[in-house]
N, C-alpha and C positions, 0 to 999 in steps of 0.2 A: 566088651561091647554091650551097648544097651539092648534090651529085648526088642523084638520086632513090634510088639504091641506098643511099647513106649514110643518108638519112632513113628508108627502109624498115627498115634494120638498127637504127637508133635507136628506132623505134617497136616493133620486135620486143622489144628489151631492156626498154623501159618496160612493155610488155604482159606480159612475163614468161613467154613460151612459145616453143616451137620452131616450132609451127604458125603460119603466116601466113595468116589468113583474108582473105576478100574485103573485109570491113569495115575491116580495118587498111590494106590497100593503098589503098582509096578514101579513107579518112581522111587518109592521107599526101598523096594527090593534092589533096584538098580544102584542107588546110592550106597546102600549097605555093602553090596558086592564091590563097588569101586573102592570104597574105604578099606574093606577087608583085604583086597588084592594088594593094596599099598602097605598093609600092616598097620593101619591107623585105627586103634581101638576106641579112642575118644575124640572123634572129629570136632566136636563142639569146642574143645579146648586146644586143639592143634592149630597153630597159627601159620603153618607153612603149606596148608592145603589151598589150592585154587582149583575151581571146577568150571569147565566150559560146558554149558548146556546148549544143546542144539535145537531146543524147542522152547516156545514161550507159552506152553499150555500147562495143565495141572502137574505134570511130572516135574516141571521146573521148581514149583513150590515144594514138592516132596524132597527133591534133591537139596534145596536150600535148607530145609528143616533138619534133615538127617545129617548132612555134611557140615552143618553149622556155618555155611557160607552165605554172604549177602552181597548185593551190588554195592551198597553203601560202604562196606568194608573192603571193597575191591577184590573180594575173594571169589565172587561169582561173576562169570562172564557169559554173555549171551551171544551165540553165533547163530544167525538166522538161516538155518538149514531146513527147518521144518521136520526134523528127524527125532525119533524117540531114542536119543543117545546123549551121552555126556562123557567128557574126558576129565579124569581126576589127576591133578598134577601135584606132586610133592616137591615143593621148592627146595627143601633141605637136601633131598637125595637126588633130585633131578630125574626121578622116575615118574612115568605117566602111563595111565591105562585108559583106553577108550572102551566104553561098554555100551552096547546097543541091543534093542529088542530084536529077537529072531523074527523073521518074516512069517514063519510057519506057526507062530503062537496064535491060538484061536482068540478071537475078540470076545470079551465078556459082554453080556447083554445088560442094559440098564436095570432090568428087574431082578438081576442076580446080586447077591451079597458079594461085594468085591473081595473082601478079606477071605471069605470061604472059598471062592472060586480059585484063588491063586495059592492057597495054603498047601496043596499037594504037589505043586510044581517045584522042581529043583532049579537052582540058578542056571545050571547047564541047559535046562529045557527052555528057560525064558530068555536067556541072553547069550550073545557072543561077546567076546572081548579080545583085545589085542594090545600089546605093549607098544607104545608110540613115543616119539620125542616131540615135546612142545617147547619152543623157545619163547619164554615169557619175557618180553622186552621190559627194561627198567621202568618205562613210563606206564606199564600195565600192572606193576606189582603193588601189593598193599602198602599203605603208608601215605605220607604227605605228598602232594603234587611235586614233581621234580622240575616242572617247567610251567611258566605262565606267560602267555603273550596276549596282546590285545588286537582284535581284528581291525585292520586298517580301513574297513568300510563301516561297520556298525559300531565299533568301539567296545564290544563286549569282550570279557575275558575268556580265553580258551586255555584249558589246562591239559597237561600231559601229552603234548605232541599231537593234539587233535586238529591243529591248524593245517592249512593248505597253502603252499607257495604258488602264487599265480603272478606271472610276469614281474618277479622280484618283490611282490607284496605278500604279507602274511594275512590270510583271511580265515575266518571261521568257515566251516563246511557249508553252512546255510548261505553265506554270501558268495562262496565260490561255486556252489552247484545248485543253489535254490533250496529253500526251506521245505520242510514237510508240512508247513502250515501256511495259511493265507492271512495276511494282516487285514483286519477290518478297520477302516479309518475312524469310524465313530467310536469304537472301543479303544483304539489307540489314544485318541484325544482324551478320553475319560481317565486313562491310566497315566496321563501326563507325558506321553511319548509323542513327539512331533512327527 
């Protein structure tokens, strides 16, 4: 396995900043632990690892960098729980482990050096973990899309079983439940959309 310092620097590059916050260092430690528990020594080249992160904060970037998983490669999944946790799934062995920060871990202050603060803590002091089962559906696995449909309202392509059946029609989630965005008529006209 790579050195802790190597992984910290990789996480810093992915995160895109000079400052290394406590969440990044703990995210690096969490990812290293998850990979180690699964027996994955070189996660960057291991293609059967999928990670579900439960946060969209700094730790998610650290997990991505250390575990070598990305959204674009379909090996990083985001579950919007708002928790400092991640589940590491080995598709080849079907083993999975969920790792999360212990609630009794003290919070680091912004004026403290994050690497120095957490250096003396063991993984057992920082995290809990448990073996779990995760059923990764075929439509969520890495690789090419297994299904494409076109929304019967907006006509846009929807991949990997993300469409919704409504009264016998196949719709994208935005048409079925309402989008997260609001269309502005003036901008739509400029883009060539009627």
